[in-house]
Each structure stands twice: as structure tokens, then as C-alpha cells.
N, C-alpha and C positions, 0 to 999 in steps of 0.2 A: 503493499499499500503506501500510496508517497506519502513523502513526510509530515509534508503541508495537510492531509486531508486526516491522517491518522492525529495529528493535535486537536483539529476540530469535530472529532468525533468520539471527542471524549463521552463516559460512561455519565449517567445522572448519579447525584449522589444519593447515595443509600441510607438507611438507619444506623447508629453506631450501636451492635450487639451488647455492648457489655450497657450502655446506658440504658436502654433498650430490657435488659434484665432487672437493672437493679428497677425499674419503675414496675415492673410486673411483679415484685417482691413484696411492695406494699408499698402505700401514699406517706403513713409517716417516717419508714426511712429515706423513699425519696425528696422529702419534704426538708430531712435533716441535712442530706447531704448536699440539696442544693443551698441550703445556708452556708453552710461549710466551704461551698464552691463558690461562691458568685460571680465568676468571671469566668467559669467555665462555659463553651459553644456547645450548645445540645443541641443533637441530631436524630431525629425521629423519623425522617425522612420517607415515608413510603412504607409504614410500618403496619403490622395488621394489629390496631386495638379497638375493633369492633367489640360492641358490650362490655368493655370496660370499666371494671368500676376505679373512676377518677373524680370521685367526690375530694372537696377541696383539695386537690392537689395542685402545688406551683412548678406551672409551667410558662410563667413568664419570658415572652421574650425564642423559646424554642420553635424551633424548626419542624414542622407536622404539615408540612406541603404535602400532596400526593397521599395521605395516610388514611384509612380505611378507619374513619369512628364512627360508622353507624350503631344508633343504639346504644353508643357511647354515656356513661353516667360523671357528667360535668358539673352536679350541682357546686355551686358556690367554686370552684375552680379558679384560680389566678389564670388569664392567659392574656395578661396583657400585653400589647406588641408583637403575640405569636405569631408566626406563620400558617395561616389553615390555609392557602390557595389552593383549591383542585382538590381539596381534602374531601372525603365522604362524612357530612354530619347528617344523613336523614336518619331521624328518629331519635338524636342526642337529645340528651337531656341537660340544658343548659340553665336551670332557671337561678338564679342570684348568680351565674359566671363573669368574670369581669373581662369583658371585649375588648376592653379601652386601648387603640392606637389597632388591632388586630388586624390582620391580613385577610378577607373571608372571599376576594375575588375569586371566582369560580366555585367556589365550592358550590358542594351538592348536600344543600341542609332543607329538604324537602319534611316536610313534617316534623322538624325541628322544634324545639319550648323553648322560646329565648323568654319566657318569659320572665321579671325583674333584673335581663340581664343588664349588664351597663356596656354599651355601643359607642362611647362618644371615643369620636378619632375614628372608628374605626373604617377599613376600607370595605362597602359594598358595592363598590361599582359593577354595576350590571348586571347584578343578582336580580332573583324573580323571586320579589315579596308579599307577591298578589295573595290577597285574602286572610295576609298574617296579623297577630295581635300584637302591634307594638305599641299598643297606648302605655302611655307614660315613661317610654322607653328615655333615654339619656343619649341619643344623635348629635350633641352636641360637635361639630368639626369633625364628622363623619362624613366621608365619600359617596352619597348615593349619587352618582352621573349616572344617567344611562339606568337606573336601579326601575323595574316591571312595578306599581304599584297600585295596581290594579283592586280595588274594593281593602285598601289596605288600610289595617285604625290603627290613625297616630293619634287620637285622641288625648291631649295633655304629653306629647312627650314632648322635647328639648330638641331645639332645632337651630339655637344659633352656634352658627361659624358652620354649617354644615354647608357642601357643595351639592348643590340640584340640577347641575348640569344634563338636559334631554332626558329626565326624569318623566315618568309616563303614568299619570294619575289620571280616576277618570272619576264621573260624579259620585261613586260611591264611598271613595277615599275620603275618609273621615281626618279632618285637620281641625276639629275642636278646640276650645282652649291648648292649641301650641304654643309654646314656650317659646318664643324666637327675637333676638335683638336684630341681628342682618345674616346673611344668607351670601353666597356666592353662585353666580351662575355660569364660571367656569373654572375647569380643575387647573392649576390648584392656586385658591384663594385670590381670583380674578374674578371683574366685576361685580362687585360687593353691590349689596341693595341693603338700605337707603344706598344710595350712589356717596352720598357726603359722608365722611369716615365722622364726625362730627354728632350725626344723628343715628337713632335706631330707631326699629317699629316701635308703633305706639301697641300696646294692650290690643291683640286683636286683629291687627292691619296686617301680619303674614297671611292669617287666614282670609281675610278680604281679597286679598290680593292672591292668594292662589287656590283657592278651594272652586272648583267647579259649581255653577249651581243644580241643583238636580234638573231644575224644568227648564232648561235652554236645548235651542234648536239651531244645530248648525246650518246655514245656507252658504254653500258653495258657490260661487261665479268665477267661470273660467274667461267670461269674455266681455268681461267691465260690468258695471252696477248702473242700471237708470232708477235713481234713488225714487221717482215721483212711481213708478212701477210699482216699487217697492211696497210703498206707502200703501199705494191701492190696493195692493194683495194684502199687508197687513191691517186695514182698515174694515176689507172681507171676512179677513178672519175674527176681527174683536164683534163685529155681528152676529156672524156663526155661534160666537163663543159668547151669547150672550153679554157680550160689553165687558167683557171680561179685560183688566189691564194688559196690555204687550206692552214692549219695549224692547229698543236695543240694547241689548247689556254688553255689547262687543264687537270691535270690527276687528279685523285682522289681514293684513296682508302677508303672502306665504312666500313672496319673491320667487316663487316661481309660475309667476301669472296667474296661482289662485288666490280671490278676496274670499273672506270666511266674515259672513254677519250672524253674529251670534244674537239669538229672538229669546227673551223670556217667554214662556208657555205656562197655561196652567196648569197647577201640580195635576190635576185627574187627567188631564190631558194625554193620550196617544203618541208620544214625538215623532214617532215613523207618518203616523196618517197628517199631522204639523207639517211637519214637513213636505210630505208630497201636495198638500193643500196650497203651501205657500208657492213651491215651486211651479204648481198649472194655473196659478192666478198670477202669478210676475210673469211670465209667459203671454198668457189673455192681456194681462193689460197692456205689456211691451207691445206687442202688435197692435192694439186698436189705438195706442198713442202714436205710433208710426202712421199708421192710414192716417190719421186726423191730423197730424203734419204737415202729409205728404198734400192731400187734398186740401187746406189750408194755404198749403205755399203753391200750388198747381204745377207743380215741378213734371218736367219729361226728360226722355232718354238721358242725358249726358249730364242735366242740374240734378236730377232725379239720385245719379249715383254715387255724383258729388255729394249730395246731403244726406246718403244713407254712410258714407264714407264717414264725413263730418261725424254722424252719433255716433257711427262705431267708436273712433279716436276718442268723443268725449266721456262713451262711457267706461272705454278704459281709462283714460285719465282721472277720472273719479274714483279709482281705487290706490289711483296715489294719496300719498299721506296730506302731501299738500293741497291737493284738489278735492279731497274732505274738507279739510277747512275752509277751504274757499264756497264749498258749497252750501257747509255750513251757514257761515259766513253772511253769504249773500240773503238766505233763506229765514235768517232769525226775524223775529218778531221785531217793526219798527221802534222808533221813539215813542212814538205817538200811536193813541189808541186807533187802532184801523180797522175794529174789529164789523165785521159787514160787506168789507170790502172784496174785492176778489184779487188772488197774488197778482202783481204783473200789472193791473189795470191804474198804479199810481206812480207819481215820481215824487220821493222822499224830500226833507229839506234840502231845499238845494243852496249852495254856502259858495261865495265868493269871496275871499279874505276873511273878513269879523261878520259879513251880513248875510243873513239871511230871511229866506220866505216863508210863507206859510207853505203847512201841506197841502199838493195841487194833486186833482184825480182827473187822467186821463184813461176815459173809456173806451178800450182798444177794438171794444165790437163796435163802434160807429165807425163812420166812413172815413173818407182821408178829408174833406169838407169840412165834415161834425169837427173831427178832434183835431182839425188843426186851428180850427177857433177856440178849442181851449189850449193848444201847444201855444196860441198866439196871446193868450190870457197873463200864461205864468210867465211868458218874456215881459207883457207891461209889469204886471206885480215885479218881476226882480230889478226892473231896469226903476221904479219907483222908489227902491229903495237904496237907488247909487251906482248901481252896477252899467258898466257902459252896456252895448244890443249885442258888441261880438261877444264878450265877456257872458252874456247869459245865452246865447244861440250854443255857445261852445259847453254851458255847464247843462241844460237841456240835453241837447244832444249824449253828452256823455250818461247822463243818468238813464235817459231811454237806451241805448246801446249797454250799459249794465241790466239792465231790465232781459233784454233779449239774450244776454248769455245765457241766464240760467233760466228761461221762461222760453221755450218754442213757440209759443199760442202771439208772445210780442213779438219775436222775432218773423213768423211767419208774416203779423202786419205789417211791420214795416217793409219787409220785403213784398210785399203787395201792393203797399204805399209807391212807395219806388218805381216798379213796372209799369205804375199808374202814368206819378211824375214823367216818366219815361216817353209814355206813348200820349198822353192827353194831356200835357200842362196846361196847354192853351186853354181847355174847356174845364180845367178844373180853378175853381173859386178860393185861390189859398194864399195869405199873405208870403212875399218872399223873402220874410225868417225864416216862415214854418219850411216852405220849400228847402232853404239851405239845411234847417235841421234832419228832417227824412234821408236824405243821402249819408 
């Protein structure tokens, strides 16, 4: 064999037979020997300790990797900083065991009893803890990255300083009364939350941030979001659910083209049926809205194709964080009481310098001549406050344009008015100022 290959092909370490025999002779003698030899390197790697009685054994720092420990009794044993990686701990009794700093990565501990065990700073990375009762456990500083914790009970557990990178929990994972000052989202000790090193979570804040509600439905959008269509589908669900309170709990960009909207649903609701209903109604609303806009715009051929591309791009923009914020900002309640008015049928306070005019309403359902009269009146009011004609025209045009960005009905009207001015300007009774605003 090539010398280099021979060096690489080292046999894996095996248990020290003398140490293994000493352990099997009794825990009392083993513990005494450990106390008299505190610096001895203990290697029990690969040993068969299945069903061994290791109650109160001093196994701190011991290499127990790849060891068969199935059904072993570790009650009150000291396993602090022990290497238990790839060991078999199925059905093992770990009650009151000190596993602080122990490496449990890739260990198999199905049906192991961890009641009262100390798991602070333990390496549980990648472990399947689904369905386990870890209530009250000290998990401070533990590496919980990539664990499966579906339906796991963490009630009252201590999470301070733990790493939860890519952990997988679900709505049945219990995080009630968890004690946590801060956690890390990246291993080791990176991406602290709260980010401010001088601030800790308030009581209950960790649970509020990470507990998934029991009654949420996740809607996944892969081709952008039309918020108006979503609002219509949610309103239909509210009616179907006899006025039940519905709200968007969270929105999340998955960075793979998918966008998730998490909706609260009634506790007694069938979430699969709610998801199906919302998706169907969203598609119906989307189709209806698109048909209505296209009819209003009276577009054909290349113009229709261009409009559809623009709308698709707009929906995709709605999945970007800044796009979401912009949509919310543009559609928030105005500074004045607008109850009874239609969205998009008003221009809010026009401002130039420190001057402001009163809120004016422009009825977008009117024809150009009628609406132009209201536009002209608004221009006159602005000018009476000391604003120049040019600035007034620019301000009104800007306000209308901003309305058109978030409301296809307004945009459709403006496009229609523009076409009228282009073909029948001489036949239309509109002031020159109003004519200048529409384009």
C-alpha cells in the first residue's frame, strides 16, 4: 500500500479495555479512581454498555462516541462535556443526568428519558426531538441548530444563549413560559436576538416572536400578490365565517420567488378548507379585477399585452419589502375623516411649502368635462392660498398620479381622459390648466 494512503487509513479509536473493565467492576470504585486520576484521558469509544447500570457514574469528559448505551441507566450520572456523538441511547434513562456541554450530535436517543436532565450548552444539533417532553429543561447555551422539534414540549424551558439556527417547529410545539434573555440565529454565537447587546427579551417576548399560532393558514404566492384580490377573498371568508375576525399575522419573502402571507383563522376552522377557499376566491377576484380594468382601459393588441406585463410586474413588486411598505403607506387612512368616500376618488391635502388647501373630492366616475370642473376649482383654491398656477398644476398632477399608482380605476380614468383629449380636445369644454394636468 502506498505510504500516504496507509497514513490516511488509520483505524478508528477503540475503547481502552482496562478502563472499560474498571467501569464494569462497579461505580463506587470507578468514581474513586476518577477522583484520584483527574487528568486521565478516558476512552470508552465503541464499547458495548447496553443495559449497563451507570447510576451516579462520574463520566465527565469521557469519550463515549459510537457506543451502544441503549437501555443503560444514567440516573444522576455526571456526563458533563462527554462525547456522546453517534452513540445509541435508545430507551436510556437519563433522569437527573448532567449533560451540560455534552456532544449529543448524531446520537440516537429514541424514547430516552431526559426528565430533569441538565442540557445546558449541550450539542443537540440536527437531533429529532419531536414529541419529547423537555418542559423545564435547562437548554441555556445549547446548540439547537437544525433540530426537529415538532410537537415538542418546551414549557418553562430555559433558552438563554441557545442557538436555534434552522430549527423546525410547528403549531403544536409548546413554548409557554419559556425563560429567555437572548438567543442566536447562527452558530456559534452569531446573529444575536435582540440585536442590541444591551437589551434582553422582555418576559414572554421570545414566545411571541417564535411561537407559531395554532390557527394560521399559510398562503404561498409564486407569481406576486394582488393585495386588492387578497382583500376581497378575505372579506368573502369573513362573511362565510359569520363575521369572524380575520387578520394577516405575518408576511414573509422566502427569497426563492415564493411569498408567504400567514392569515389567522377561526380556532375551530378546518385550515385545509380555509386555505382552499382563500386560494379559489383569490383567483376569482384576480380574474374579475383584471377583466374590469381591461374593459375600463379599452385596451387591445399590443397595448393590452403591455398592460398585462405591467400588472404582473406590479404584483411581483408587491412581494418586495419596500413594495409592501409602499402599498401599505399609500393605502393607509388619510389624515382626515374620509368615511363614506370611495378610495381613489379624492385628493388629500395639497401642500406647497407651508401652504395647505382643504381636502377636495374628485369624482372619478364622471366624464372628463365634469371632473375637469372639480380639478379647476381645486386649482383655484390653491392659488387663493398664494400658490402659483404652475405649482398648483404640478401638485394636483402629482396627487392624481400617486392615486393612479395604487388604484387601477384611477389609472383607467386618466388613460381614458388622455385619449379623449388626444382625439376630441376641441370638442371638449376643459380649461387649459386642466388639460395640462391629465397628461
